[in-house]
C-alpha positions, 0 to 999 in steps of 0.5 A, spaced: 188 554 082 181 556 081 178 559 074 178 566 078 185 565 081 188 564 074 184 569 071 187 574 075 194 571 074 193 572 067 191 579 067 197 580 072 202 577 067 199 581 061 200 587 065 207 585 066 208 584 059 210 576 060 204 574 055 199 577 050 192 578 051 191 573 045 196 568 049 192 569 055 185 567 052 188 561 048 191 558 055 185 560 059 181 555 053 185 549 055 184 550 063 177 546 062 181 540 063 183 541 070 189 544 069 192 550 072 193 556 067 201 556 070 201 548 068 198 550 061 202 556 059 209 552 061 206 545 057 206 550 051 212 553 052 209 560 053 213 562 059 215 557 064 212 557 071 218 559 075 218 566 070 210 566 072 212 566 080 218 570 079 213 575 076 208 575 081 212 576 086 215 582 083 208 585 081 206 584 089 212 586 092 213 578 095 219 574 096 220 569 091 222 562 093 226 556 090 223 551 094 228 546 090 234 549 094 231 552 100 231 548 107 224 547 109 222 546 116 219 539 117 216 542 123 213 548 119 211 543 113 207 538 118 203 543 121 198 543 116 194 537 113 195 535 106 188 536 104 188 543 106 195 544 103 193 541 096 186 545 096 190 552 096 197 549 093 201 552 100 206 549 104 208 552 111 216 552 110 219 556 116 216 558 123 220 565 125 218 570 130 211 568 131 210 567 124 209 562 120 212 563 113 207 559 107 210 558 100 204 560 095 202 559 088 197 564 089 198 569 095 193 573 092 188 568 095 186 572 101 180 566 103 186 562 103 191 566 108 185 567 113 183 560 113 191 559 114 191 564 120 185 560 123 187 553 123 195 554 125 194 560 130 199 563 127 201 570 123 201 568 116 207 571 111 206 569 104 211 567 099 211 565 092 214 558 089 213 555 083 207 551 083 209 544 080 215 545 086 210 546 091 205 540 089 212 535 089 214 538 096 206 537 099 206 530 096 213 529 099 211 531 106 204 528 106 207 521 105 213 522 109 208 524 115 203 519 113 208 513 114 210 516 120 204 517 123 202 510 121 208 507 125 207 511 131 200 509 132 201 502 131 207 503 136 203 507 141 197 501 140 202 496 142 205 499 148 198 501 151 196 493 149 203 491 153 201 495 159 194 492 159 195 485 158 200 480 161 200 476 155 206 477 150 201 479 144 202 487 146 210 486 146 209 483 139 205 488 136 210 493 139 216 490 136 213 489 129 211 496 129 218 498 131 220 493 125 216 496 119 219 503 121 226 501 121 224 497 115 222 504 112 228 508 114 232 503 111 228 502 104 227 509 103 235 511 104 237 505 099 231 508 094 233 515 095 241 514 094 243 516 101 250 514 103 248 515 110 242 514 115 243 519 122 238 517 128 239 522 132 236 523 139 235 530 142 231 533 148 224 532 146 224 529 140 227 524 135 231 526 128 232 522 122 236 525 117 239 521 110 246 524 107 244 524 099 250 526 094 254 528 100 248 533 103 245 531 109 237 532 108 232 532 114 227 526 113 223 526 119 222 527 126 218 524 131 217 524 139 222 522 143 219 515 145 221 512 139 228 512 140 229 506 145 226 502 141 229 503 134 236 503 137 234 496 140 232 494 134 238 497 130 243 493 135 239 486 134 240 487 127 247 489 127 249 484 132 251 489 138 250 488 145 243 491 147 244 492 154 250 496 153 249 503 153 255 506 156 260 505 150 261 506 142 259 500 139 260 498 131 256 492 128 253 491 121 248 487 117 245 487 110 239 487 106 237 485 099 232 491 095 230 491 088 235 485 086 240 489 089 245 487 096 247 493 100 251 492 106 250 497 112 256 499 117 252 501 123 256 505 128 252 507 135 255 512 140 252 514 147 250 522 147 247 526 152 240 525 150 241 517 148 245 514 143 246 517 136 246 511 131 249 512 124 248 507 118 254 507 113 250 504 106 255 500 102 253 498 096 256 492 092 255 494 085 259 501 087 265 498 088 265 494 081 266 500 077 272 501 073 276 507 074 273 510 067 266 510 071 268 515 077 269 521 072 276 522 070 278 527 064 283 524 059 289 527 062 289 525 070 286 518 068 293 516 063 297 519 068 294 514 074 293 508 069 301 509 067 302 508 074 298 501 076 302 498 070 308 498 074 309 492 078 312 496 084 311 503 087 306 506 092 300 509 089 296 513 094 290 516 094 288 522 099 282 527 101 278 528 107 273 522 110 267 521 105 271 523 098 271 516 095 278 514 097 275 507 098 271 506 092 277 509 087 282 504 091 277 498 089 277 500 082 285 500 081 284 494 084 279 492 079 284 495 073 290 490 077 287 484 079 286 478 075 288 470 077 295 471 075 297 476 081 296 475 089 293 481 091 291 482 099 288 488 103 288 490 110 282 494 112 279 497 118 274 496 117 273 491 111 267 495 108 266 491 102 267 483 102 269 481 095 269 473 093 276 471 091 280 477 094 284 475 101 282 481 106 285 482 112 280 485 117 284 490 123 283 489 130 287 493 135 285 490 141 288 483 139 294 486 137 292 485 129 295 492 128 296 495 120 303 494 121 302 487 124 298 485 119 303 488 113 309 484 116 305 478 115 302 479 108 309 480 105 311 473 107 305 471 103 308 473 097 303 478 094 304 482 088 299 487 089 297 490 097 292 494 098 293 498 105 286 502 108 290 507 110 297 510 113 296 512 120 302 512 123 310 512 121 311 504 122 305 503 117 308 507 112 315 505 113 313 498 112 309 500 106 314 505 103 319 499 104 314 494 100 313 498 094 321 499 094 322 491 094 317 489 088 311 490 091 305 494 088 302 498 094 296 502 094 293 506 100 290 512 103 292 518 106 288 524 109 291 530 106 288 536 103 292 535 096 296 531 092 303 534 093 302 534 101 301 527 101 309 527 100 311 532 106 306 528 110 310 522 110 316 525 112 312 529 117 310 522 120 318 520 120 319 516 114 326 518 111 325 523 104 329 518 100 325 512 101 319 516 099 322 520 093 324 512 091 317 509 092 312 514 091 310 513 084 304 517 084 299 520 088 291 522 087 287 527 090 280 527 090 273 530 092 266 528 090 262 533 087 255 532 086 253 532 078 248 537 075 241 534 074 241 533 066 233 534 066 233 541 069 240 544 069 239 551 066 244 554 062 246 562 063 252 566 062 255 568 068 258 575 070 265 577 069 266 579 077 263 573 079 268 569 075 274 573 077 272 572 084 273 564 084 279 564 080 275 562 073 279 562 067 275 565 061 277 570 056 275 577 056 271 578 049 268 571 050 264 569 057 263 562 057 256 558 057 255 554 063 250 551 067 247 552 074 242 547 079 234 549 078 231 543 081 225 539 078 221 533 080 226 527 078 232 530 082 227 531 088 228 539 087 235 539 089 238 541 081 243 535 083 243 528 081 248 523 083 256 524 084 262 524 080 270 525 082 274 531 082 281 529 081 288 531 082 294 526 080 301 528 082 306 523 078 314 523 081 319 526 076 326 526 077 326 533 079 320 532 084 324 526 087 330 531 088 326 536 092 323 531 096 330 529 099 331 536 100 325 537 104 322 542 099 315 545 101 309 542 099 308 549 096 315 548 092 312 542 090 306 543 088 309 549 084 313 544 080 308 539 079 303 544 076 309 546 071 310 539 069 303 539 068 299 537 073 291 539 074 290 542 080 283 540 083 280 546 082 283 546 074 279 539 074 273 542 077 272 548 072 273 543 066 267 539 068 264 546 069 265 548 062 263 541 060 256 542 063 256 536 068 257 541 075 256 548 077 262 553 079 258 553 086 258 546 087 266 546 085 267 552 090 264 548 096 268 542 095 274 544 093 278 549 098 
């Protein structure tokens, strides 16, 4: 921001009553070292840069954009050179109806708007954003675009060389360029803490997205010609048939980055415009967690640990795909596994391969089903059996009978809450009296994002907002809670990392009797709550009061 822009902004802030003339003069005196007025005001604690941007937007009749929570259009962001974006501290964020929406730190800079109109060919619609968020977003897109453009130049040069020469040099260069791009995608996913990578073909382009903390984020787009080479490279790494493009394929490979080992489970699916590849990142250090590391509150974890101490019974973990059920099961195994116990798992697929653990891989085509594996496992005299998922009545019946004959059985089931797991087994064809006798505990869970500790913002919510979501509070004492803001440390998202939200149902005599009598899931839930069960929403709201997550995040993940 230039000196003239800084003074113009300062006068606007004084007129709005945000700062005094004395504070403006003192701040302007400190801008001689190259820092902008906004940065000086923020660093000295006079006024935050977000407040500066909001005031500017209000006075100029423009919209304020929180870039940390805004889905920036990558095509728009890369339509302007990074040099020009940095010169004016601007970033195109959306293309709509022939207009280019541009986030600006100084929307009163008419010279910048004129230059942008000439360079991009679009009519410019300025909006206001915080200066540091703008600079961070500019650097992020500039770095991503530079890496991809470098890879593209290498690949295009290699393809041209391969077309002109008869030797293998061009092919080798092409393979090297694709390998570099693949390495970039994989290493950045690991460093950014992604859980999944999506390599998606569209009609005219290739899109790469990461799922970070359960939410998809677009990383970059590139011309469609990249797709074939990238998928071929991936298939080679994952041990798939490179010539087969008509049927789904699965594979896996592993990498070591920064001293940490990460396994990748790869699934390739043929689509209309090419093959979709999804890579699931499996971090071995993630499954060495104890239950206490997963975000349990005191009461739910006490209930679960009591069930794990029993030498028999079935413990079920329920929740949708991607809710951390496998991680919780492995954490439970860590609680029960020692040299004195025989512990065997049967999984599809075996996601984490652990030394010292007997793990069985399901292979349906070869006849190694969950049920077949379980029958054999029970002849191996196990103390604890972990079943990846109860999918059908046959598997469920064997698991329940194993729990009744002196084995501790750990497994997963797909239901929305804990009480529904009990009735779900009955719907699958398992006798209610067997379910009632075998199940000792059901854990339902979701994964909620943690608020970034460096930028979370405390506030007092309006009573209407609390009533709308059913948040408990005393009318004369509104709670002080936190919400997401966004900073450079959390990539301007406002959240960093995830934790579990839990609901633990322990079977009582009353609940066993209700199960035998085929009571509905709602009736079982009401009785479980009366006996002290915290629901998923209750558990989530307690974590909101503790300041570790937000109401918005709990309502996103809990029905």
